[in-house]
N, C-alpha and C positions, 0 to 999 in steps of 0.2 A: 504494500500500500504506500501511497505517496504522501509526503509532507509538502503542503502548499503554503508558501509564505506570501502574504498579501500586504502591501504597504499602501496605506490610504491616508488622506488628509483628515485632520481632526474634525469632530462634530461641531455644529454651530455652538457659539458661546453659551446660548441659552438652552442647550440641549437638543437632542435629535427631534426633528419636527413631528408634532402630533397631527398637524393639518398643513395644507398647502394652499397657495394662492389660487390655483386652478384645480378643477376636478378631473380633467383628462388631458390627453395629448392628441394632436392630430395623428392619424394613422398614415405612416409612410412605409411603403413596402419595397421601394427601389430608389436608387440614387440616379442623378443625371448620367446618361450613358447606358443605363439598363442594369447595372449590378444590383442584385437584390440586397436588401438589408439582412442582418444576421438571422439565420434560421436554425436555432438550436432545437433539440428535441423537446425541450421544455424550459420554463423559467419559474422561479420562485419569488417573484417580485411584481409589484404593480407599477407599470410605466408612469413616470412622473414623480416617483419617490426619489429621495436623496440616497443614491447608491454609492457615490464615490467617497463618502466619509466612512470612518471606522465602523460606526453602527450599521451602515448600509451594507457593508461586506460584499458589495457587488452582487448581492443576492445569491451567493455561492454556497453558504454553509449547509443548507439542507441537501443540496445536490451532492456535495463532496462527502459529507458524513454518511449519507445513505449508501455510498459506495465503499465505505470503510476508510476513506482518506482523512488526513488531519489538516485542518485549516487554522493557521495562525495569522491574526490580523493585528497590525500595529501602525502607528503613525511615527514612531520613534526610529528614525533612520540615519541620523547623523551623529557624529561625535564618538569618542572612545566609549566602548561598552554599550552601544545602542542595542535595542532589542533586535533590530534588523541584523546587525553583525552577529549577535549571539545565536539567533535562530537560523541564520544562513548556513552555518557550518554543515548541517545535515538536511538542508532543504533540497527537495527534488525539483520544485517549480517555484519561480518567483514571479509575482504579478505586481506591477505598479503602474501609476499613471504619469504622463508627462507633467502634470500640474503639481505633483508631489513625488518627484522621481526618486526611486531607489537606485542610486548610482552604482551600477555593476562595473567596478573598475577591474583592471587586470588582476590586482591583488585579491579582491573579493572573489572573483571567478576562480582563481587558483586555490583559494581556501575552501571553496564550496565543492567538496569532492563528489557529492551526489547530484549536483545541479545538472539538469538536462534540458530544461525549457525555461525561457524567459518570455513573459507575455506583457505587452504594453496594452493596458486598457485604454484605448484611444489610438492616436496616430503619432508617430515620431519616436523612434527607438534609439536615439543617440545617447540616452543615459546609460545604455548598455555599450560597453567598449566592444565594438563589432570586430575589431582585429582579434581581441582575446576570445570572443565568442567563436570566431572561425577556427582559431588555433585549438580550442578545447572541444570542438565538435558540438557545441550547443545548438539547439534550435531556438531561434528568436522569431516571435510572431507579434503582430499588432492588428488591431481591428480597423483595417484600412477603410477609409471613407466614412467611418462612423460619426466623426465630428467635423468633417471637412467643411460642410455648409455652415455649421455653427461658427467656425473660425472665419469663414468668408463674410458672414454677416457682421462679425465683430470688427473686421477690417473696414467695412463700409461705414459702420457707426463711428469708429475712431477717425476715419478720414473726414467725415462731416464735422465731427466735434472739433477737430483742429482747425479746419479751414474756416468754419463759421464761428470760432472762438466760443464754443458753447460752454465749456467748463467754467471759465472765469465769469461768464455771464450768469450762469446758475449760482455761482458763489455769491454774486452780488445780491440775488434774491434771498439767499439764506442769511446773508449778513444784514438784511433790512434795507438795502440801498436801491437806488433807481438811476444808476450812473450810465445812461445810454451811451454817451460819447466814449467813455472808457471801454465799454463792451464792444462797440462797433469799430473802434480804431484798429483792431486786428482781425476784423471779420470780412471774408470775401465770399463770392459765389464760386462753387465748384464748376459750374457751367463754363465750358470753353477751355478749361485747364487740360494739360497733358498728364496722363496718369500711366505709370509703368509698373509692371510686376517683375521682380526677380524670381523666376520660375513660374511656369504656367501649367502646373499639374492640376490635381483635383481642386485644391484651394485657390491657386492663382487664377485658373480659368473661371472658377465660380465668382471670384472678385471681378474679373473683367466683364462677365455677363451682367452682374448686378450694377456695375457702374455705367454700362453703355447707355441706359436711358437718361443719364444726366447730361448727355451731349458733350462728353469729353473726348479728347483724343486718347486712344488706347495703344499702349506699347508693351512689349514683353521681350524677355530674353530667357532662354531655356536650353539645356543640353539637347533637347529633342524638339525640333521645330514642329509646330502644329500643322495639320493639313491645310492646304491652300484654300479649300472651300470654307474652313472655319475662320481663317484670317480674313477672307472676303466678307463673310457673314457679319463679323464684329468690327470690320474695318481696322484690323490690327496692324501695327508696324512692328516688325521683328528686328531685333538687334543681336549681333553675334556675341555680345558680352554685356555685363552690367556696366563696364566702363564706357562702352559705346552708347548705352541707352540713357544713363542718368543725366547727361547734360541737356537732354531734350525735355525733361519731365519737371512738372510742378509738384507732383506727388509721386513718391516711390513707395511701393509696398513689397516687403520681403516675404516670400512664401516658399522658400527653399529649405530642404533638410540640411542639417549640420553635418558636414563631413570635411575631409581635408581640403577640398576645393573651395569651400565656402567660409571656413573659419577665418575670422578677421577681415572679411571682404570689405566692409565699410569702415575704412580707416581714414585718417586725416587727408590722405592723398585723394581717395575716391570722393569723399564728401566735398573736397574743395572744387571738384569739377561739376558739382550739381549747381543748378540755378540758385542764386542768392535768394533766400526766402522760401526754398522748397520745404516740403513736409516729408518726413520719413516715418513709415508705419512698419513695425516689426512684431508679428505674431508667430514668427518661425522659431528662432532660437537666439538667445542673447549673444552668444559667442560669434555670431555672424557679423556683429558690429564691434568696433572698439569702444569699450565702455566710456573711457575718458574723452575720446574724440567726439562722441555725441555731446558731452557737456561743453566742450570747447566750441563746437559749432552752434549750439543754442545760445551761448553767451555772446558770441561774436555777431550773431544774426545770420550766419551762413545758412543755418536751418531755422525756419520760422516755427517749427514744432516737431516734436518726436512723441510718438505714442506706441504702445505695445503692451503685451502682457507676459513677455518672457524675460527672465532675469537669470543671472548666474552669480552664486548658486541659487537654488530654490529650496526653501523660501529665502528671499533676499534679506540680508541683515538690516537692522533698523537704520544703520548709517550708510546704506547704499547710496551713492551720489545721485542716482536717477530719482530718488524720492524728493530731492530739493532743487534740481535743475529747473530753470525757467521754461515756460511754454511746453510743458510735457503733459501727456494725458495717460499716464501709466495706470494699469490695474494689476492686481495679482493675476496669476496665470489661470484665467477663467474662461477664455474664449471658447474652448472646446469642451467645457464641462457644464453646459446648461443641463437642466433636468431632462430636456428632450434628447440631448446627446448621450447622457448617462444611460438611458434605457437601451440605446443601440450598442454602446460599447460594453455594457454589462452582458447583454445577450450575446455579443460577439465573443467575449471572453469565455463564456460558457460553451459556445460552439467550438472554439479552439480546444478547450479542455475535453469536451466530448470526443472530438476526433483523436486527441492524444491518447486518452484512456481506452478508446475502442479500437485503436490501431488502424484507423482510417486516415487517409491523407488530409492534412490541414490544407484548406483551399489556398491556391497559389497567391491570390490577392492578399492573403494575410501573412505570407512568409517574408521574412527579412533575411535570415540566415538559416541554412540547413545543410547538413552533410559536409561541413567544412568550407562552405562558400556562400557568397550572397545568393539569394534565391528569390523568385517571385517578384513582389514589389521592391524588395531590397536591391535586386540586381538592376532595376530601372532607376531607383532614386538615390542610392548610396554609392560611396566609393570607400575602399579600405586600403591601408598601406600594405605593401608587400605581396 
């Protein structure tokens, strides 16, 4: 029987919810492009529940224990002597979310002698050292597409919030003011701006589709160029690299996975080539940008705003400089963890576990690493060293 170690974020400060703002969720059975939503043999939760926190347990306990497996759930993942480190030693499977990542470093993977499977409840498996996973023959899987649209919606929200200066204007209301001139002095229309995405996969393409009705110019760069008919449909301008694209854009949104080719991409040099007063949105991974270069660009006015929900490390320390830089619209890592998304990635996690325990193939779209190599979605999206 397997020991499953699940690392989830803490429950709400006032306790696990006894009720919710809404009574139900819209029923979605497929994603754009036709891929079906997760189809496990069963679930033990109600869609719309808070599943991503400790008490939610991703709805897995009944399923796992009915099969004789052991489930350990914790939020304690960092620092010497963490529950995660203590329990990892003999764990067979580790599950965590990008929003509260259990960092599977080479050292942790080497110490986890029984570890065979690492599952990301959501999308984005860079908190697993993929080189080490390949070297140790681990299987790494994630619930591809489960929260891609959730993140795309967050990108659109943050884009509008920055361009229209929404957050400071809302703060004026909370503070009892009515300072219209102060609010609108940094407020612009998105209409007519040039918007570009670094990567046009599931999230990046969804962002482009959602921004097209705003009558903006749309740009993208990606390792894989989109079909010509799709470029024509959305009137997209393709660029061979981020360096070629960003000088043309008023808004740049980062939707690429973190791997050696993207780490540190947005440094002082690249940001200096952007339009003065451009906006940068990052819901991908924090290490794709240079943390301190962002602060310098915001203070100098090279960037008019920066928003995102990805930090390094996560959770971000209280003194993280992005908390206090000017003209930022940062949130905790929440874009892909809406209650709607949680229902999908919890179901997808169970689907992966059912396949694993039943000895049936994990769907290719969920695979990142298998058999000592990148596989499935991982082969398309990631790169490893060596």
